[in-house]
C-alpha positions as a Markdown table, in Angstrom:
| # | Residue | x | y | z |
|---|---|---|---|---|
| 1 | Met | 14.4 | 10.5 | 26.7 |
| 2 | Glu | 12.0 | 13.4 | 26.9 |
| 3 | Thr | 8.3 | 13.0 | 26.5 |
| 4 | Lys | 8.2 | 15.3 | 23.4 |
| 5 | Glu | 10.7 | 13.0 | 21.7 |
| 6 | Ile | 8.6 | 9.9 | 22.7 |
| 7 | Ile | 5.5 | 11.5 | 21.2 |
| 8 | Thr | 7.4 | 12.6 | 18.0 |
| 9 | Asn | 8.7 | 9.0 | 17.5 |
| 10 | Ala | 5.2 | 7.5 | 18.0 |
| 11 | Asp | 3.8 | 10.1 | 15.5 |
| 12 | Glu | 6.4 | 9.1 | 12.9 |
| 13 | Ser | 5.7 | 5.3 | 13.4 |
| 14 | Met | 2.0 | 5.9 | 13.0 |
| 15 | Gln | 2.6 | 8.1 | 9.9 |
| 16 | Leu | 4.6 | 5.3 | 8.4 |
| 17 | Ala | 1.8 | 2.8 | 9.0 |
| 18 | Val | -0.7 | 5.0 | 7.2 |
| 19 | Glu | 1.8 | 5.6 | 4.3 |
| 20 | Tyr | 2.4 | 1.8 | 4.0 |
| 21 | Leu | -1.4 | 1.2 | 3.9 |
| 22 | Asp | -1.8 | 3.9 | 1.2 |
| 23 | Glu | 1.0 | 2.2 | -0.9 |
| 24 | Thr | -0.5 | -1.3 | -0.3 |
| 25 | Leu | -4.0 | -0.3 | -1.3 |
| 26 | Ser | -2.7 | 1.3 | -4.5 |
| 27 | His | -1.7 | -2.1 | -5.7 |
| 28 | Ile | -5.1 | -3.6 | -5.2 |
| 29 | Arg | -6.9 | -3.7 | -8.6 |
| 30 | Ala | -10.2 | -1.7 | -8.5 |
| 31 | Gly | -11.3 | -2.3 | -12.1 |
| 32 | Lys | -9.3 | 0.6 | -13.4 |
| 33 | Ala | -5.9 | 0.4 | -15.3 |
| 34 | Ser | -3.0 | 1.8 | -13.4 |
| 35 | Pro | 0.8 | 1.3 | -14.0 |
| 36 | Lys | 1.1 | 0.6 | -10.2 |
| 37 | Leu | -0.6 | -2.8 | -10.9 |
| 38 | Leu | 2.7 | -3.9 | -12.5 |
| 39 | Asp | 5.0 | -2.7 | -9.7 |
| 40 | Gly | 5.3 | -6.1 | -8.0 |
| 41 | Ile | 6.0 | -8.0 | -11.3 |
| 42 | Arg | 9.7 | -8.8 | -12.0 |
| 43 | Val | 11.2 | -10.0 | -15.3 |
| 44 | Glu | 14.4 | -11.8 | -16.1 |
| 45 | Tyr | 16.8 | -9.2 | -17.6 |
| 46 | Tyr | 20.5 | -10.0 | -18.2 |
| 47 | Gly | 20.6 | -12.5 | -15.4 |
| 48 | Ser | 18.8 | -10.6 | -12.7 |
| 49 | Leu | 15.2 | -9.8 | -11.9 |
| 50 | Ala | 14.0 | -6.3 | -12.7 |
| 51 | Pro | 10.7 | -4.5 | -12.5 |
| 52 | Ile | 8.8 | -4.1 | -15.8 |
| 53 | Ser | 9.2 | -0.3 | -15.6 |
| 54 | Asn | 13.0 | -0.8 | -15.8 |
| 55 | Val | 12.8 | -2.7 | -19.2 |
| 56 | Ala | 9.8 | -1.1 | -20.9 |
| 57 | Asn | 7.7 | 2.1 | -21.2 |
| 58 | Ile | 4.3 | 1.7 | -19.4 |
| 59 | Ser | 1.4 | 3.9 | -20.3 |
| 60 | Val | -2.4 | 3.9 | -19.7 |
| 61 | Pro | -4.2 | 4.9 | -22.9 |
| 62 | Asp | -7.6 | 4.5 | -21.4 |
| 63 | Ala | -9.4 | 3.5 | -18.2 |
| 64 | Arg | -9.3 | -0.3 | -19.0 |
| 65 | Thr | -6.0 | -0.7 | -20.8 |
| 66 | Ile | -2.3 | -0.7 | -19.9 |
| 67 | Ala | 0.2 | -0.5 | -22.8 |
| 68 | Ile | 3.7 | -1.8 | -22.3 |
| 69 | Thr | 6.4 | -1.0 | -24.9 |
| 70 | Pro | 9.6 | -3.0 | -24.3 |
| 71 | Trp | 12.9 | -1.3 | -25.1 |
| 72 | Glu | 14.3 | -4.5 | -26.6 |
| 73 | Lys | 12.6 | -7.1 | -28.8 |
| 74 | Pro | 13.7 | -10.2 | -26.7 |
| 75 | Met | 11.8 | -8.7 | -23.7 |
| 76 | Phe | 8.4 | -9.3 | -25.2 |
| 77 | Lys | 8.3 | -13.0 | -24.2 |
| 78 | Glu | 9.8 | -12.3 | -20.8 |
| 79 | Ile | 7.3 | -9.6 | -19.9 |
| 80 | Glu | 4.4 | -11.7 | -21.2 |
| 81 | Lys | 5.5 | -14.7 | -19.2 |
| 82 | Ala | 5.9 | -12.6 | -16.0 |
| 83 | Ile | 2.4 | -11.1 | -16.4 |
| 84 | Ile | 0.8 | -14.5 | -17.0 |
| 85 | Asn | 2.6 | -16.0 | -14.0 |
| 86 | Ser | 1.7 | -13.0 | -11.7 |
| 87 | Glu | -1.3 | -12.8 | -9.4 |
| 88 | Leu | -2.8 | -10.0 | -11.6 |
| 89 | Gly | -5.1 | -12.5 | -13.2 |
| 90 | Val | -5.1 | -11.1 | -16.8 |
| 91 | Thr | -3.7 | -12.3 | -20.1 |
| 92 | Pro | -1.5 | -9.9 | -22.1 |
| 93 | Glu | -2.0 | -9.3 | -25.9 |
| 94 | Asn | 1.1 | -8.9 | -28.0 |
| 95 | Asn | 1.0 | -7.4 | -31.5 |
| 96 | Gly | 4.8 | -7.3 | -32.0 |
| 97 | Glu | 5.1 | -3.6 | -31.1 |
| 98 | Val | 3.1 | -3.2 | -27.9 |
| 99 | Ile | 1.9 | -5.6 | -25.1 |
| 100 | Arg | -1.6 | -4.6 | -24.1 |
| 101 | Ile | -3.3 | -5.6 | -20.9 |
| 102 | Cys | -7.1 | -5.2 | -20.9 |
| 103 | Ile | -8.4 | -4.9 | -17.3 |
| 104 | Pro | -11.7 | -6.7 | -17.3 |
| 105 | Pro | -14.6 | -5.3 | -15.2 |
| 106 | Leu | -14.8 | -6.8 | -11.7 |
| 107 | Thr | -17.5 | -9.3 | -10.8 |
| 108 | Glu | -19.5 | -8.6 | -7.6 |
| 109 | Glu | -17.9 | -11.5 | -5.9 |
| 110 | Arg | -14.4 | -10.3 | -6.8 |
| 111 | Arg | -15.2 | -6.8 | -5.6 |
| 112 | Arg | -16.3 | -8.2 | -2.2 |
| 113 | Gln | -13.0 | -10.2 | -2.0 |
| 114 | Leu | -11.0 | -7.0 | -2.8 |
| 115 | Val | -12.9 | -5.0 | -0.1 |
| 116 | Lys | -12.2 | -7.9 | 2.4 |
| 117 | Gln | -8.5 | -7.8 | 1.4 |
| 118 | Ser | -8.4 | -4.0 | 1.8 |
| 119 | Lys | -10.1 | -4.2 | 5.2 |
| 120 | Gly | -7.4 | -6.7 | 6.3 |
| 121 | Glu | -4.7 | -4.3 | 5.2 |
| 122 | Ala | -6.4 | -1.5 | 7.1 |
| 123 | Glu | -6.6 | -3.7 | 10.2 |
| 124 | Asn | -2.8 | -4.4 | 9.9 |
| 125 | Ala | -2.2 | -0.7 | 9.8 |
| 126 | Lys | -4.4 | -0.1 | 12.9 |
| 127 | Val | -2.4 | -2.8 | 14.7 |
| 128 | Ser | 0.8 | -1.0 | 13.8 |
| 129 | Val | -0.6 | 2.3 | 15.1 |
| 130 | Arg | -1.8 | 0.6 | 18.4 |
| 131 | Asn | 1.7 | -0.9 | 18.8 |
| 132 | Ala | 3.3 | 2.5 | 18.4 |
| 133 | Arg | 1.0 | 3.9 | 21.0 |
| 134 | Arg | 1.7 | 1.1 | 23.4 |
| 135 | Glu | 5.4 | 1.5 | 23.0 |
| 136 | Ala | 5.2 | 5.2 | 23.6 |
| 137 | Val | 3.0 | 4.8 | 26.7 |
| 138 | Asp | 5.5 | 2.2 | 28.1 |
| 139 | Leu | 8.4 | 4.6 | 27.6 |
| 140 | Ile | 6.4 | 7.4 | 29.3 |
| 141 | Lys | 5.7 | 5.1 | 32.3 |
| 142 | Lys | 9.5 | 4.3 | 32.5 |
| 143 | Glu | 10.1 | 8.1 | 32.5 |
| 144 | Val | 7.7 | 8.5 | 35.4 |
| 145 | Lys | 9.5 | 5.8 | 37.4 |
| 146 | Ala | 12.8 | 7.6 | 36.6 |
| 147 | Gly | 11.6 | 10.8 | 38.1 |
| 148 | Leu | 9.2 | 12.6 | 35.7 |
| 149 | Ser | 6.1 | 14.0 | 37.5 |
| 150 | Glu | 3.0 | 11.9 | 37.3 |
| 151 | Asp | 1.0 | 14.9 | 35.9 |
| 152 | Ser | 3.5 | 15.3 | 33.1 |
| 153 | Gly | 3.3 | 11.6 | 32.4 |
| 154 | Lys | -0.5 | 11.7 | 32.3 |
| 155 | Asp | -0.4 | 14.7 | 29.9 |
| 156 | Ala | 2.1 | 12.9 | 27.6 |
| 157 | Glu | -0.1 | 9.8 | 27.6 |
| 158 | Ala | -3.1 | 11.9 | 26.7 |
| 159 | Glu | -1.1 | 13.5 | 23.8 |
| 160 | Val | -0.1 | 10.1 | 22.5 |
| 161 | Gln | -3.8 | 9.1 | 22.6 |
| 162 | Lys | -4.7 | 12.2 | 20.6 |
| 163 | Val | -2.1 | 11.3 | 18.0 |
| 164 | His | -3.3 | 7.7 | 18.0 |
| 165 | Asp | -6.9 | 8.8 | 17.4 |
| 166 | Lys | -5.9 | 11.1 | 14.5 |
| 167 | Tyr | -4.1 | 8.2 | 12.7 |
| 168 | Met | -6.9 | 5.7 | 13.4 |
| 169 | Lys | -9.4 | 8.2 | 11.8 |
| 170 | Arg | -7.0 | 8.6 | 8.8 |
| 171 | Ile | -6.8 | 4.8 | 8.3 |
| 172 | Asp | -10.6 | 4.6 | 8.3 |
| 173 | Glu | -10.7 | 7.4 | 5.7 |
| 174 | Val | -8.2 | 5.8 | 3.4 |
| 175 | Phe | -10.0 | 2.4 | 3.7 |
| 176 | Ala | -13.4 | 4.1 | 3.0 |
| 177 | Ala | -12.0 | 5.8 | -0.1 |
| 178 | Lys | -10.6 | 2.5 | -1.4 |
| 179 | Glu | -13.8 | 0.6 | -0.6 |
| 180 | Lys | -15.8 | 3.2 | -2.5 |
| 181 | Glu | -13.4 | 3.0 | -5.5 |
| 182 | Ile | -13.7 | -0.9 | -5.6 |
| 183 | Leu | -17.4 | -0.9 | -5.3 |
| 184 | Thr | -18.0 | 1.8 | -7.9 |
| 185 | Val | -19.1 | 0.0 | -11.0 |
């Protein structure tokens, strides 16, 4: 394997860790309504579990409300049951036409819990980035043993470290943005 290929693979692994962090943090409720809050909730639909977005139209009429319009009448009870049983922590309101979810403002204690949860997710992403760096450095060391010059090996390790530092900084930026979003009242 060539050092450029090793660095490219490490870069891709680190990029995936940051993308996963971004996706995970988007599911953490920050006091604002977002259709992504419902992504993890599944409903019983003709014998199989389906995401709510597959059985209903989801919209966000204002900053604190999610409106769900099921495509079929029997789905009202299923969707309500799934939301109540989820970890979202909200109670849906059903008027026969639309299911509304009012997102309550977060308490200070809940905000701190969400920041702590976000920090844990950011830490997991950092671990993934560090693992990708370690694997790349190990591969480079094997290449040096197999005949690559030591100078080339050191240069490649320095390049991997630069890529690592770039992604660590990006993780810190993503976490800081989410922390600001959660703590903004």
